[in-house]
N, CA, C, O and the ligand as a Tripos MOL2 file, in Angstrom:
@<TRIPOS>MOLECULE
protein
  257   255    65     0     0
PROTEIN
NO_CHARGES

@<TRIPOS>ATOM
      1 N          66.9600   75.1350  102.5330 N.3       1 MET1
      2 CA         68.2220   75.6790  102.4700 C.3       1 MET1
      3 C          68.7690   75.6220  101.0990 C.2       1 MET1
      4 O          68.3900   74.6770  100.4070 O.2       1 MET1
      5 N          69.5660   76.4410  100.6090 N.am      2 SER2
      6 CA         70.1420   76.4910   99.3250 C.3       2 SER2
      7 C          71.5200   76.0840   99.6550 C.2       2 SER2
      8 O          72.1350   76.4490  100.6570 O.2       2 SER2
      9 N          71.9640   75.2810   98.7110 N.am      3 ASP3
     10 CA         73.4830   74.8290   98.5440 C.3       3 ASP3
     11 C          74.3690   75.8430   98.1370 C.2       3 ASP3
     12 O          75.5750   75.7580   98.3690 O.2       3 ASP3
     13 N          73.8250   76.8680   97.5030 N.am      4 SER4
     14 CA         74.6400   77.7670   96.8270 C.3       4 SER4
     15 C          75.0950   78.8880   97.7900 C.2       4 SER4
     16 O          75.8450   79.7840   97.4030 O.2       4 SER4
     17 N          74.6360   78.8200   99.0230 N.am      5 THR5
     18 CA         75.1370   79.6980   99.9660 C.3       5 THR5
     19 C          76.6630   79.5620  100.2070 C.2       5 THR5
     20 O          77.1350   78.4600  100.4880 O.2       5 THR5
     21 N          77.4160   80.6340  100.1040 N.am      6 LEU6
     22 CA         78.8840   80.5110  100.1520 C.3       6 LEU6
     23 C          79.2510   80.4640  101.7560 C.2       6 LEU6
     24 O          78.8660   81.3130  102.5600 O.2       6 LEU6
     25 N          79.9350   79.5030  102.0270 N.am      7 LYS7
     26 CA         80.4840   79.2650  103.2990 C.3       7 LYS7
     27 C          81.8860   79.6910  103.5100 C.2       7 LYS7
     28 O          82.7570   79.0450  102.9270 O.2       7 LYS7
     29 N          82.2420   80.7390  104.3000 N.am      8 GLY8
     30 CA         83.5300   81.0460  104.4100 C.3       8 GLY8
     31 C          84.0740   80.6620  105.7170 C.2       8 GLY8
     32 O          83.3120   80.4280  106.6560 O.2       8 GLY8
     33 N          85.3800   80.5810  105.8350 N.am      9 LYS9
     34 CA         85.9960   80.2490  107.1010 C.3       9 LYS9
     35 C          85.8710   81.4960  108.0700 C.2       9 LYS9
     36 O          86.0930   82.6650  107.7520 O.2       9 LYS9
     37 N          85.4690   81.0250  109.3270 N.am     10 ARG10
     38 CA         85.2880   82.1620  110.2320 C.3      10 ARG10
     39 C          86.8470   82.7070  110.5910 C.2      10 ARG10
     40 O          87.7800   81.9440  110.8410 O.2      10 ARG10
     41 N          86.9200   83.8460  110.5730 N.am     11 ILE11
     42 CA         88.3630   84.4220  110.9530 C.3      11 ILE11
     43 C          88.5130   84.6170  112.3500 C.2      11 ILE11
     44 O          87.9110   85.4500  113.0280 O.2      11 ILE11
     45 N          89.4510   83.7020  112.7780 N.am     12 LEU12
     46 CA         89.6770   83.8290  114.2570 C.3      12 LEU12
     47 C          90.9640   84.7390  114.4980 C.2      12 LEU12
     48 O          92.0000   84.4350  113.9070 O.2      12 LEU12
     49 N          90.9370   85.7440  115.2660 N.am     13 GLY13
     50 CA         92.0010   86.5290  115.3810 C.3      13 GLY13
     51 C          92.1400   87.4170  114.2940 C.2      13 GLY13
     52 O          91.2470   87.5900  113.4640 O.2      13 GLY13
     53 N          93.2740   88.0060  114.2740 N.am     14 THR14
     54 CA         93.7080   88.9990  113.1190 C.3      14 THR14
     55 C          94.1680   88.2240  112.0290 C.2      14 THR14
     56 O          95.0160   87.3430  112.1650 O.2      14 THR14
     57 N          93.5950   88.5460  110.8640 N.am     15 ALA15
     58 CA         94.1000   87.8880  109.6850 C.3      15 ALA15
     59 C          95.4120   88.5320  109.0770 C.2      15 ALA15
     60 O          96.2290   87.9360  108.3760 O.2      15 ALA15
     61 N          95.4640   89.8220  109.4620 N.am     16 ARG16
     62 CA         96.7130   90.5540  108.9380 C.3      16 ARG16
     63 C          97.4230   91.1950  110.0370 C.2      16 ARG16
     64 O          96.8900   91.6790  111.0350 O.2      16 ARG16
     65 N          98.6630   91.1610  109.7760 N.am     17 PRO17
     66 CA         99.4540   91.8540  110.9000 C.3      17 PRO17
     67 C          99.3610   93.3630  110.8380 C.2      17 PRO17
     68 O          99.3740   94.0030  109.7860 O.2      17 PRO17
     69 N          99.2640   93.8900  112.0830 N.am     18 PRO18
     70 CA         99.0690   95.3450  112.1960 C.3      18 PRO18
     71 C         100.1530   96.2020  111.5980 C.2      18 PRO18
     72 O         101.3260   95.8830  111.7920 O.2      18 PRO18
     73 N          99.8600   97.2410  110.9030 N.am     19 LYS19
     74 CA        100.8590   97.9920  110.3600 C.3      19 LYS19
     75 C         101.5580   98.9060  111.5740 C.2      19 LYS19
     76 O         101.0250   99.2800  112.6180 O.2      19 LYS19
     77 N         102.8120   99.1260  111.1410 N.am     20 ALA20
     78 CA        103.5530   99.9590  112.1600 C.3      20 ALA20
     79 C         102.8730  101.2570  112.3610 C.2      20 ALA20
     80 O         103.0080  101.9020  113.4000 O.2      20 ALA20
     81 N         102.1620  101.6270  111.3950 N.am     21 THR21
     82 CA        101.6450  103.1840  111.3880 C.3      21 THR21
     83 C         100.4320  103.0790  112.2300 C.2      21 THR21
     84 O         100.0190  104.1150  112.7510 O.2      21 THR21
     85 N          99.7560  101.8750  112.4480 N.am     22 ASP22
     86 CA         98.5730  101.8400  113.0990 C.3      22 ASP22
     87 C          98.8470  101.9930  114.7220 C.2      22 ASP22
     88 O          97.9340  102.2320  115.5120 O.2      22 ASP22
     89 N         100.0840  101.8420  115.0720 N.am     23 GLU23
     90 CA        100.1900  101.6230  116.5850 C.3      23 GLU23
     91 C         100.0340  103.0810  117.1040 C.2      23 GLU23
     92 O         100.3730  104.0310  116.3980 O.2      23 GLU23
     93 N          99.5360  103.2350  118.3010 N.am     24 LEU24
     94 CA         99.4420  104.5920  118.8320 C.3      24 LEU24
     95 C         100.7070  104.6940  119.6500 C.2      24 LEU24
     96 O         101.0970  103.7730  120.3680 O.2      24 LEU24
     97 N         101.3040  105.7950  119.5200 N.am     25 ARG25
     98 CA        102.6100  106.1260  120.2180 C.3      25 ARG25
     99 C         102.2580  107.5180  121.1840 C.2      25 ARG25
    100 O         101.6670  108.5130  120.7660 O.2      25 ARG25
    101 N         102.7410  107.3350  122.4840 N.am     26 THR26
    102 CA        102.5450  108.3970  123.3570 C.3      26 THR26
    103 C         103.8620  109.0530  123.7820 C.2      26 THR26
    104 O         104.9280  108.4530  123.6500 O.2      26 THR26
    105 N         103.7900  110.1950  124.2540 N.am     27 CYS27
    106 CA        105.0820  110.9740  124.6530 C.3      27 CYS27
    107 C         105.9690  110.0890  125.6170 C.2      27 CYS27
    108 O         105.4820  109.3250  126.4500 O.2      27 CYS27
    109 N         107.1700  110.2530  125.4360 N.am     28 ALA28
    110 CA        108.1690  109.6290  126.1620 C.3      28 ALA28
    111 C         108.2210  110.0530  127.5590 C.2      28 ALA28
    112 O         108.7170  109.3430  128.4340 O.2      28 ALA28
    113 N         107.6960  111.2400  127.7850 N.am     29 LYS29
    114 CA        107.8110  111.8470  129.0160 C.3      29 LYS29
    115 C         106.8460  111.2020  130.0210 C.2      29 LYS29
    116 O         105.6600  110.9920  129.7650 O.2      29 LYS29
    117 N         107.4350  110.9070  131.1670 N.am     30 ARG30
    118 CA        106.6420  110.1750  132.1360 C.3      30 ARG30
    119 C         105.4380  111.0890  132.4500 C.2      30 ARG30
    120 O         105.5240  112.3140  132.3730 O.2      30 ARG30
    121 N         104.2750  110.4170  132.8200 N.am     31 ASP31
    122 CA        103.1410  111.1500  133.1620 C.3      31 ASP31
    123 C         102.5200  111.9180  132.0940 C.2      31 ASP31
    124 O         101.6380  112.7550  132.2880 O.2      31 ASP31
    125 N         103.0250  111.5940  130.9150 N.am     32 CYS32
    126 CA        102.3390  112.4720  129.8350 C.3      32 CYS32
    127 C         101.9200  111.4140  128.7840 C.2      32 CYS32
    128 O         102.7240  110.7300  128.1510 O.2      32 CYS32
    129 N         100.5870  111.3560  128.6700 N.am     33 ASP33
    130 CA         99.9090  110.4090  127.7780 C.3      33 ASP33
    131 C          99.5690  111.0660  126.5230 C.2      33 ASP33
    132 O          98.7330  110.5340  125.7930 O.2      33 ASP33
    133 N         100.0880  112.0930  126.2110 N.am     34 THR34
    134 CA         99.7010  112.6760  124.8560 C.3      34 THR34
    135 C          99.9400  111.8430  123.7380 C.2      34 THR34
    136 O         101.0960  111.5510  123.4350 O.2      34 THR34
    137 N          98.9670  111.4290  123.0920 N.am     35 THR35
    138 CA         99.1040  110.5080  121.8350 C.3      35 THR35
    139 C          99.9460  111.2960  120.7170 C.2      35 THR35
    140 O          99.5940  112.4470  120.4570 O.2      35 THR35
    141 N         100.8660  110.8220  120.1500 N.am     36 LEU36
    142 CA        101.6030  111.4220  119.1070 C.3      36 LEU36
    143 C         101.0930  110.9370  117.8690 C.2      36 LEU36
    144 O         100.6510  109.7930  117.7570 O.2      36 LEU36
    145 N         101.1410  111.8570  116.8230 N.am     37 SER37
    146 CA        100.6470  111.5630  115.5670 C.3      37 SER37
    147 C         101.4240  110.5680  114.8890 C.2      37 SER37
    148 O         102.6390  110.5940  115.0830 O.2      37 SER37
    149 N         100.9510  109.7040  114.1360 N.am     38 ARG38
    150 CA        101.6390  108.7730  113.5280 C.3      38 ARG38
    151 C         102.5980  109.2790  112.4540 C.2      38 ARG38
    152 O         103.4540  108.5230  111.9940 O.2      38 ARG38
    153 N         102.4790  110.4750  112.0680 N.am     39 TYR39
    154 CA        103.3160  111.0900  111.2940 C.3      39 TYR39
    155 C         104.3690  111.8120  112.0770 C.2      39 TYR39
    156 O         105.4230  112.1990  111.5720 O.2      39 TYR39
    157 N         104.0150  111.9870  113.4220 N.am     40 ASN40
    158 CA        105.1610  112.5900  114.2360 C.3      40 ASN40
    159 C         106.1780  111.7030  114.5810 C.2      40 ASN40
    160 O         105.9010  110.7040  115.2450 O.2      40 ASN40
    161 N         107.4700  111.9630  114.1720 N.am     41 LYS41
    162 CA        108.5310  110.8350  114.4600 C.3      41 LYS41
    163 C         109.3120  111.1830  115.6820 C.2      41 LYS41
    164 O         110.3580  110.6100  115.9870 O.2      41 LYS41
    165 N         108.7280  112.2050  116.4100 N.am     42 ARG42
    166 CA        109.6230  112.5500  117.6670 C.3      42 ARG42
    167 C         109.0370  111.6120  118.6820 C.2      42 ARG42
    168 O         108.0300  110.9480  118.4350 O.2      42 ARG42
    169 N         109.6730  111.5640  119.8190 N.am     43 GLU43
    170 CA        109.5940  110.6670  120.9370 C.3      43 GLU43
    171 C         108.6860  111.4340  121.8840 C.2      43 GLU43
    172 O         107.8900  110.8340  122.6060 O.2      43 GLU43
    173 N         108.8030  112.7840  121.8850 N.am     44 TYR44
    174 CA        107.9900  113.6450  122.8490 C.3      44 TYR44
    175 C         106.9080  114.3770  122.0100 C.2      44 TYR44
    176 O         106.9450  114.5470  120.7910 O.2      44 TYR44
    177 N         106.0070  114.7510  122.8060 N.am     45 CYS45
    178 CA        104.9020  115.5860  122.1880 C.3      45 CYS45
    179 C         105.5020  117.1300  122.0470 C.2      45 CYS45
    180 O         106.6500  117.4030  122.3990 O.2      45 CYS45
    181 N         104.6870  117.9970  121.5490 N.am     46 TYR46
    182 CA        105.2530  119.2410  121.1830 C.3      46 TYR46
    183 C         105.5330  120.0300  122.5800 C.2      46 TYR46
    184 O         106.3630  120.9370  122.6460 O.2      46 TYR46
    185 N         104.8120  119.6250  123.6060 N.am     47 ALA47
    186 CA        105.0670  120.3480  124.8550 C.3      47 ALA47
    187 C         106.2480  119.8460  125.5030 C.2      47 ALA47
    188 O         106.8100  120.6010  126.2970 O.2      47 ALA47
    189 N         106.7020  118.7380  125.3070 N.am     48 HIS48
    190 CA        107.8740  118.3120  126.0470 C.3      48 HIS48
    191 C         108.9800  118.0680  125.0150 C.2      48 HIS48
    192 O         110.0280  117.5780  125.4370 O.2      48 HIS48
    193 N         108.8840  118.3150  123.8810 N.am     49 ALA49
    194 CA        109.9970  118.3060  122.8830 C.3      49 ALA49
    195 C         111.1720  119.1040  123.3110 C.2      49 ALA49
    196 O         110.9910  120.2770  123.6380 O.2      49 ALA49
    197 N         112.3730  118.5780  123.3410 N.am     50 PRO50
    198 CA        113.4980  119.4360  123.7110 C.3      50 PRO50
    199 C         113.7730  120.6360  122.6830 C.2      50 PRO50
    200 O         113.8090  120.4710  121.4640 O.2      50 PRO50
    201 N         113.9530  121.8120  123.3040 N.am     51 THR51
    202 CA        114.1440  122.9890  122.4410 C.3      51 THR51
    203 C         115.5550  122.6340  121.6850 C.2      51 THR51
    204 O         116.5310  122.2360  122.3220 O.2      51 THR51
    205 N         115.5650  122.8020  120.3680 N.am     52 LYS52
    206 CA        116.6260  122.7360  119.8130 C.3      52 LYS52
    207 C         117.4280  124.1390  119.6870 C.2      52 LYS52
    208 O         118.6560  124.2150  119.6920 O.2      52 LYS52
    209 N         116.6760  125.0700  119.5900 N.am     53 PHE53
    210 CA        117.4490  126.4650  119.3880 C.3      53 PHE53
    211 C         117.4320  127.1560  120.7540 C.2      53 PHE53
    212 O         116.3250  127.2810  121.2780 O.2      53 PHE53
    213 N         118.4490  127.5980  121.3680 N.am     54 PRO54
    214 CA        118.3960  128.3780  122.4310 C.3      54 PRO54
    215 C         118.1480  129.8550  122.0380 C.2      54 PRO54
    216 O         118.1850  130.2460  120.8720 O.2      54 PRO54
    217 N         117.8820  130.6720  123.1490 N.am     55 ARG55
    218 CA        117.5750  132.0190  122.8570 C.3      55 ARG55
    219 C         118.6680  132.7670  122.0610 C.2      55 ARG55
    220 O         119.8460  132.6900  122.4110 O.2      55 ARG55
    221 N         118.3330  133.3870  121.1450 N.am     56 LEU56
    222 CA        119.3250  134.0840  120.2820 C.3      56 LEU56
    223 C         118.8440  135.6850  120.3140 C.2      56 LEU56
    224 O         117.6860  136.0840  120.1920 O.2      56 LEU56
    225 N         119.9210  136.4120  120.4920 N.am     57 ARG57
    226 CA        119.9100  137.7690  120.6130 C.3      57 ARG57
    227 C         120.2010  138.4710  119.2800 C.2      57 ARG57
    228 O         121.3610  138.5680  118.8800 O.2      57 ARG57
    229 N         119.1380  138.9720  118.5700 N.am     58 GLY58
    230 CA        119.5760  139.8080  117.5700 C.3      58 GLY58
    231 C         120.2130  139.1730  116.4330 C.2      58 GLY58
    232 O         120.8520  139.7960  115.5850 O.2      58 GLY58
    233 N         120.0210  137.8950  116.4320 N.am     59 ARG59
    234 CA        120.7080  137.1720  115.3140 C.3      59 ARG59
    235 C         119.7070  136.2700  114.6510 C.2      59 ARG59
    236 O         118.7970  135.6640  115.2170 O.2      59 ARG59
    237 N         120.0190  136.2650  113.2930 N.am     60 ILE60
    238 CA        119.1890  135.4110  112.5890 C.3      60 ILE60
    239 C         120.0130  134.3140  112.0430 C.2      60 ILE60
    240 O         120.7960  134.4910  111.1090 O.2      60 ILE60
    241 N         119.8220  133.1280  112.6580 N.am     61 VAL61
    242 CA        120.5660  132.0350  112.0910 C.3      61 VAL61
    243 C         119.9480  131.1860  111.1370 C.2      61 VAL61
    244 O         118.9270  130.5520  111.4030 O.2      61 VAL61
    245 N         120.5800  131.1420  109.9220 N.am     62 PRO62
    246 CA        119.8170  130.4830  108.8380 C.3      62 PRO62
    247 C         119.7130  129.0800  109.3090 C.2      62 PRO62
    248 O         120.5720  128.4830  109.9570 O.2      62 PRO62
    249 N         118.5090  128.5950  108.8930 N.am     63 GLU63
    250 CA        118.1770  127.1490  109.1770 C.3      63 GLU63
    251 C         119.0590  126.1520  108.2700 C.2      63 GLU63
    252 O         119.1590  126.3970  107.0680 O.2      63 GLU63
    253 N         119.6770  125.0710  108.8090 N.am     64 SER64
    254 CA        120.5000  124.2380  108.0500 C.3      64 SER64
    255 C         119.6100  122.9520  107.6080 C.2      64 SER64
    256 O         120.1120  122.0600  106.9240 O.2      64 SER64
    257 ZN        104.4850  115.0340  126.5050 Zn       65 ZN65
@<TRIPOS>BOND
     1     1     2 1
     2     2     3 1
     3     3     4 2
     4     3     5 am
     5     5     6 1
     6     6     7 1
     7     7     8 2
     8     7     9 am
     9     9    10 1
    10    10    11 1
    11    11    12 2
    12    11    13 am
    13    13    14 1
    14    14    15 1
    15    15    16 2
    16    15    17 am
    17    17    18 1
    18    18    19 1
    19    19    20 2
    20    19    21 am
    21    21    22 1
    22    22    23 1
    23    23    24 2
    24    23    25 am
    25    25    26 1
    26    26    27 1
    27    27    28 2
    28    27    29 am
    29    29    30 1
    30    30    31 1
    31    31    32 2
    32    31    33 am
    33    33    34 1
    34    34    35 1
    35    35    36 2
    36    35    37 am
    37    37    38 1
    38    38    39 1
    39    39    40 2
    40    39    41 am
    41    41    42 1
    42    42    43 1
    43    43    44 2
    44    43    45 am
    45    45    46 1
    46    46    47 1
    47    47    48 2
    48    47    49 am
    49    49    50 1
    50    50    51 1
    51    51    52 2
    52    51    53 am
    53    53    54 1
    54    54    55 1
    55    55    56 2
    56    55    57 am
    57    57    58 1
    58    58    59 1
    59    59    60 2
    60    59    61 am
    61    61    62 1
    62    62    63 1
    63    63    64 2
    64    63    65 am
    65    65    66 1
    66    66    67 1
    67    67    68 2
    68    67    69 am
    69    69    70 1
    70    70    71 1
    71    71    72 2
    72    71    73 am
    73    73    74 1
    74    74    75 1
    75    75    76 2
    76    75    77 am
    77    77    78 1
    78    78    79 1
    79    79    80 2
    80    79    81 am
    81    81    82 1
    82    82    83 1
    83    83    84 2
    84    83    85 am
    85    85    86 1
    86    86    87 1
    87    87    88 2
    88    87    89 am
    89    89    90 1
    90    90    91 1
    91    91    92 2
    92    91    93 am
    93    93    94 1
    94    94    95 1
    95    95    96 2
    96    95    97 am
    97    97    98 1
    98    98    99 1
    99    99   100 2
   100    99   101 am
   101   101   102 1
   102   102   103 1
   103   103   104 2
   104   103   105 am
   105   105   106 1
   106   106   107 1
   107   107   108 2
   108   107   109 am
   109   109   110 1
   110   110   111 1
   111   111   112 2
   112   111   113 am
   113   113   114 1
   114   114   115 1
   115   115   116 2
   116   115   117 am
   117   117   118 1
   118   118   119 1
   119   119   120 2
   120   119   121 am
   121   121   122 1
   122   122   123 1
   123   123   124 2
   124   123   125 am
   125   125   126 1
   126   126   127 1
   127   127   128 2
   128   127   129 am
   129   129   130 1
   130   130   131 1
   131   131   132 2
   132   131   133 am
   133   133   134 1
   134   134   135 1
   135   135   136 2
   136   135   137 am
   137   137   138 1
   138   138   139 1
   139   139   140 2
   140   139   141 am
   141   141   142 1
   142   142   143 1
   143   143   144 2
   144   143   145 am
   145   145   146 1
   146   146   147 1
   147   147   148 2
   148   147   149 am
   149   149   150 1
   150   150   151 1
   151   151   152 2
   152   151   153 am
   153   153   154 1
   154   154   155 1
   155   155   156 2
   156   155   157 am
   157   157   158 1
   158   158   159 1
   159   159   160 2
   160   159   161 am
   161   161   162 1
   162   162   163 1
   163   163   164 2
   164   163   165 am
   165   165   166 1
   166   166   167 1
   167   167   168 2
   168   167   169 am
   169   169   170 1
   170   170   171 1
   171   171   172 2
   172   171   173 am
   173   173   174 1
   174   174   175 1
   175   175   176 2
   176   175   177 am
   177   177   178 1
   178   178   179 1
   179   179   180 2
   180   179   181 am
   181   181   182 1
   182   182   183 1
   183   183   184 2
   184   183   185 am
   185   185   186 1
   186   186   187 1
   187   187   188 2
   188   187   189 am
   189   189   190 1
   190   190   191 1
   191   191   192 2
   192   191   193 am
   193   193   194 1
   194   194   195 1
   195   195   196 2
   196   195   197 am
   197   197   198 1
   198   198   199 1
   199   199   200 2
   200   199   201 am
   201   201   202 1
   202   202   203 1
   203   203   204 2
   204   203   205 am
   205   205   206 1
   206   206   207 1
   207   207   208 2
   208   207   209 am
   209   209   210 1
   210   210   211 1
   211   211   212 2
   212   211   213 am
   213   213   214 1
   214   214   215 1
   215   215   216 2
   216   215   217 am
   217   217   218 1
   218   218   219 1
   219   219   220 2
   220   219   221 am
   221   221   222 1
   222   222   223 1
   223   223   224 2
   224   223   225 am
   225   225   226 1
   226   226   227 1
   227   227   228 2
   228   227   229 am
   229   229   230 1
   230   230   231 1
   231   231   232 2
   232   231   233 am
   233   233   234 1
   234   234   235 1
   235   235   236 2
   236   235   237 am
   237   237   238 1
   238   238   239 1
   239   239   240 2
   240   239   241 am
   241   241   242 1
   242   242   243 1
   243   243   244 2
   244   243   245 am
   245   245   246 1
   246   246   247 1
   247   247   248 2
   248   247   249 am
   249   249   250 1
   250   250   251 1
   251   251   252 2
   252   251   253 am
   253   253   254 1
   254   254   255 1
   255   255   256 2
@<TRIPOS>SUBSTRUCTURE
     1 MET1         2 RESIDUE 1 A MET
     2 SER2         6 RESIDUE 1 A SER
     3 ASP3        10 RESIDUE 1 A ASP
     4 SER4        14 RESIDUE 1 A SER
     5 THR5        18 RESIDUE 1 A THR
     6 LEU6        22 RESIDUE 1 A LEU
     7 LYS7        26 RESIDUE 1 A LYS
     8 GLY8        30 RESIDUE 1 A GLY
     9 LYS9        34 RESIDUE 1 A LYS
    10 ARG10       38 RESIDUE 1 A ARG
    11 ILE11       42 RESIDUE 1 A ILE
    12 LEU12       46 RESIDUE 1 A LEU
    13 GLY13       50 RESIDUE 1 A GLY
    14 THR14       54 RESIDUE 1 A THR
    15 ALA15       58 RESIDUE 1 A ALA
    16 ARG16       62 RESIDUE 1 A ARG
    17 PRO17       66 RESIDUE 1 A PRO
    18 PRO18       70 RESIDUE 1 A PRO
    19 LYS19       74 RESIDUE 1 A LYS
    20 ALA20       78 RESIDUE 1 A ALA
    21 THR21       82 RESIDUE 1 A THR
    22 ASP22       86 RESIDUE 1 A ASP
    23 GLU23       90 RESIDUE 1 A GLU
    24 LEU24       94 RESIDUE 1 A LEU
    25 ARG25       98 RESIDUE 1 A ARG
    26 THR26      102 RESIDUE 1 A THR
    27 CYS27      106 RESIDUE 1 A CYS
    28 ALA28      110 RESIDUE 1 A ALA
    29 LYS29      114 RESIDUE 1 A LYS
    30 ARG30      118 RESIDUE 1 A ARG
    31 ASP31      122 RESIDUE 1 A ASP
    32 CYS32      126 RESIDUE 1 A CYS
    33 ASP33      130 RESIDUE 1 A ASP
    34 THR34      134 RESIDUE 1 A THR
    35 THR35      138 RESIDUE 1 A THR
    36 LEU36      142 RESIDUE 1 A LEU
    37 SER37      146 RESIDUE 1 A SER
    38 ARG38      150 RESIDUE 1 A ARG
    39 TYR39      154 RESIDUE 1 A TYR
    40 ASN40      158 RESIDUE 1 A ASN
    41 LYS41      162 RESIDUE 1 A LYS
    42 ARG42      166 RESIDUE 1 A ARG
    43 GLU43      170 RESIDUE 1 A GLU
    44 TYR44      174 RESIDUE 1 A TYR
    45 CYS45      178 RESIDUE 1 A CYS
    46 TYR46      182 RESIDUE 1 A TYR
    47 ALA47      186 RESIDUE 1 A ALA
    48 HIS48      190 RESIDUE 1 A HIS
    49 ALA49      194 RESIDUE 1 A ALA
    50 PRO50      198 RESIDUE 1 A PRO
    51 THR51      202 RESIDUE 1 A THR
    52 LYS52      206 RESIDUE 1 A LYS
    53 PHE53      210 RESIDUE 1 A PHE
    54 PRO54      214 RESIDUE 1 A PRO
    55 ARG55      218 RESIDUE 1 A ARG
    56 LEU56      222 RESIDUE 1 A LEU
    57 ARG57      226 RESIDUE 1 A ARG
    58 GLY58      230 RESIDUE 1 A GLY
    59 ARG59      234 RESIDUE 1 A ARG
    60 ILE60      238 RESIDUE 1 A ILE
    61 VAL61      242 RESIDUE 1 A VAL
    62 PRO62      246 RESIDUE 1 A PRO
    63 GLU63      250 RESIDUE 1 A GLU
    64 SER64      254 RESIDUE 1 A SER
    65 ZN65       257 GROUP 0 **** ****
């Protein structure tokens, strides 16, 4: 056996804390386990996201 073999410490557990972006978030709606994208800041999935704009009749409301 050679003494030049590098011996490293065996990593026990996680060496680095998990990033917040690594955690998987699911829809806040009960019984909905849709995984939200890490880039999606909403609490609900697209199917359960509350509608912001009620029905508008013949009106174009500029987005603010
Ligand atoms: Zn949902």
